[in-house]
C-alpha positions, 0 to 999 in steps of 0.5 A: 216310747218310754216303755221301748227305751226302758226295754232297750236299757234293760237289754243293753244292761244284760249284754254288759253283764254277759261281757263282764262275765267274760262270755264273749260269744254269747255277748256278741250273739246278744248284741246281734239280736239287740241291733236287729230289734233296735233297728225295727223299733226305731230306737234312739240313736244313742241306744243303737250306738250303745248296741254297736259299741257292745258288739264291738267290745265283744268282737275285740275280745274275740280277736275280730279286730276289723269287725270290732273297729267297724262297729265302734266307728259306726257307733261314733257316727251316732254318738260322737260325744262318747269319750269311752267309745273313742278310748275303745276305738283307739285301743283297737287301732293301736292293736291293729298298728294304726298308730296315727289314727289311735293317737287321734282317737285318744286325743278325742277321748281326752277332749271329751272327758278331761278327767278320763285317766285311762284315755290320758294314759293311752295318749301318753303311750301313743305319743311315746310310740310315735316319738312325739315328745312334745305331745307326750310331755303335755299328756303326762302333765295332764294325767299327773294333774288328775286328783288320784292317779293309780301309783303304777300308772303314775310311775309309768307316766313319770318315766315317759315324762322323763323321757320326753324331758330328755328329748326336749333338752331338759336332762337334769329335770328328767332325773327327778321324774325317773327317781320319783317313778322308782320311789313309786315302783322300785322294780320298774326297769324302764325307769331305772334304765332311763335314769342310767341313760340320763346320768350317761348323757350328763357325763356321770358315767359312774352313776349310770353304770351303778344303776345298770349293775342294779338292773343286772342283779334284778333282771339278769335275763333282760336284753335291754339291760345289756343294751344299756350297759353297752352304751355306758361302757363304750367310751372306756371299753369298746370290747366290753360294749360289744360283748354286752351287745352280743349278749342282748342279741342272744337274749332277744333274737329279734335284736339281731336286725334292730341293733345290727348297725350298732354291732357292726359299728363296734366291730369296725372300731375294734377291727373285729373282722372274724364275721365281717361279710356276715355283719355287712350282710346283716347291716344291709338287711337291717337297713331295709327292714328296721329303723335306725338311731341317729348315730347308727345312720353315720356308720352306714356310710362305711359299710361296703355295698351300702349304695347311694340309693339306700343312703338316700332312703335311710336319710329320708326315713330318719328326716321324717322323724325330725318333726317329732323331735322338734315338735313340729313339721315346720314350713320355711320361715317367712323371712324379711328380705334385707334391703339393698346394701345390708349384709347377708347374715350367715350362721354356722351350726356345729358342736365342733368349734374347738380342736376338731377336724372340722375346725382344722378345715374351716377356721380360716374361712370364718376369718376371711369372710368379706365383712362388708358383704357378710355378717358371720354368726356361730351357733356352738353346740359343743364343748369349750375345750379351752384350746387355742383353736377355741379361742381363735374361733371365738375371735373369728366370728362377728357373733359367737353364741355358746348354746351347749345345753340350751333347749331346742326352743331357745336355740330356735328363738336365738337363730330367728332373733339374729335374722339369719339368712343362710344357716350352714349345718356342719354336723348333719347326722354325726356325733352330738348333731341336733338336726331337729334344729334344722327341722324347725326351719329357723332360717329361710335357706339351710345348707348341708356342708362338710360334717356329713358326707352324704345326703341328709334326706327330707326337705329341711336342707335346701342345698349341699356344698359339693363338687363334680367329683364327690357328687357327679351330675349322674348321682343327683337323684340320690340327694334330697338337697340341690348340689352347689358345685364348687369349682375345685374341691368342696373341701376348705382348708386352714393354712394356719394349722401349725406343724411341730418340730419334725421328729426323727424316725427312731423317735417316732418308732419307725425304722430308719431305712425302708419305705413307710406306708401309712394310713391314719384313718380311724379304725372303723374305716378299715376293712379286711379286703383293703388291709389284705391288699396292704399286706400284699403290698408289704410282701411285694416291697421288701423292707416296707412297714405299715404305719397305722393309728393305735386304736387300743389293745384290741385293735393292735391284737386284731390287726397284728393277728390279721397281718400274720394270717396274711403272711406278714411279720407283725414287726412290719406293723407300727402303731402310732399313739394319739398325739396333739394335732401339731405333733401328729402333723410333724410325724406324719411328714415322715411317711412316704405314702398315704394309703387310702380306704374304701368305701369311706375315704380319708377326708381331713386326714388326707388333707393333712397328709397332702399339707405336709408333703405326703402323697395320697393314693386312693380308689374312687368309690361310688358314694360321696364319702368314697370320692373325697380323696379323689377331689382333694388330689385333683385340687393339688394337681395329682389326679393320676393318684386316683385308681378306678379299681382295687387292682389298679390301686394295689398296682399303683401302691407297689409301683410307687413304693418301689420308686423313691425317685417318683415319691421324691418328685411327688413330695416336692410337687406338694411342698412347692405348690402347697400354698398356691394350689386350689385345695389350700388357697383359702382366699379364693375358696372363701370367695367362691363359697360367698359366691355360692351363698349369693346365688342361693340368696338371689334365688330366694329373693326372686321367689324361686325354689332351690336349684342346682348351682355352679360356682365359676372358677375364681378369676383371681390369679393364684398368687406366688407363695411369697405374695400369698403369705407376706413375711410379716404374716408368716409364723415361725413354722411357715418359715421352716416349711418355706425353707424346704421349697 
């Protein structure tokens, strides 16, 4: 027996020598013969395992990956404690795209031999590829704790550690890791690009751009450098950001689809429509074929042809990644149910508790919640802008937590410690959102409301606040959340938003005579199809002008050129500069008619127009984002201003623009009914919202899963305007408006 074992050891050593010499065909043949010989001699299992392991290595180098993996997995059955074997299995699985299995194999190797440097490094790479940042963090720490890590590997590990830190809310600490990596490997591009990204996220744009310029000098032909440049300069110069993106796609053609949504977003922001149809087509193709980043998911809501089913598919795929961002695929919180008589604790999660459209809609709801039944908490992720609105919001909540800059774990701990019963996410997948918080399930009931006009996918959000216009029953299959139907409109409004002194038309840059058609939607909502339609209306209505937001030099130039190409004099376009909200509302009242967009309607902007007496004409879309204005118009009693096709929409615009008496009637209706119509009747809306929360909670208490819910129309009679707002509560601007009734 000893002689057989010695012979096997010699044969195994011979195969290894041939492998090391690089003769893979000969090594595979020797391994075949060795396996046959060992099988006939009853050799020990570990010798047989070694033979299969060697043949697997030879086959791997020959590109016969499936056969190699089969050999090594069989070897692992015979010798499960061989760390190097599990490392090699993971490498093959990685090359075959079996990333989850590879991660498990590398983890097994590190458990069997905690000092195996390459196994830890491979585990770091696999965790990074899977966006499993908590695991990447842990694996990097173990790797860097080994006594003598190779400097190039240490540099790469520190880069990954920095990335993990950034994803886990440790931005300042990430800088240290990237800087240390660059000390070890000054030419490590990945480290420098990530250093720039951390500087950008910390608001240090000059330092970020300096790092990118360094990369441009050393790597002028690398596409990722231009991607990073685009991100750094986008806030200051969207045109430069778009040029950088185009350069990245030139250098790396595969990026055409990968970054199609980002390109489309900038083109829309700049109203750069020279290749609009092709850009839309590429964006939809990309949605089917590649993953998107969070910010790019939002822009898809405004892409023509991006239907509800595709929105649901993309949201589901994004939500599936949240477990890696949060570090867990958490199950619903086992929550202690309040005893009879205790108040329900409602938490509102947002980065917009300052002068922001979300606040302009919701501020009064926070104030009007019935405190005998509900305790209201704010979880603020955004900036404190020092505005009066921020101060008002802080006072509106029972508890206001400023969690900006806090780690995911700290936020999760805070929400759970507060014992929140229903957590309302006001951000979804919008800018500065942190949906990974919701993925941790810090509350037993979690609600999607207001911030993101569509489904968020997955199973982390239980309900979506809606109405039967924005989300008809026939659309429910395209939502992961269960709809909660409000009786009028899903949208709330703050009646206390101030209106400044109304300027003259001349002061606002408008002609004193003629019909003023306006659209103050942000530029990314505009499309060439609807803008061409508006130009046709201008041609049909003599003396009319189109009043739009000034989005900067590029937007002015692009829209002016487009109008001229449509036969419209450039002087008939008027660009409105950005103003504080109260001043904006005051000038908005000068318009005669608000023209809505599709596929993404005016939302807060439409409410603003209706609030100051400007009628809105909209075209009903197929998605939540394209049906909001119709919901608002129903709630102010002007459903006749909802068109069902672009053609009827255009005809409606021409008819109204040519009928000053009808425009005056519509304005009078809005000003007369403003404080008693459902859209602006805040007490009834808040009561209905509380009814929705109570229904959610009753189902939870009964041990029932979320289900479609309906809130009955409030039985509280709508009071007269003077009863709704007693004179002792009227602010000066209210008195001015009431004088117009």
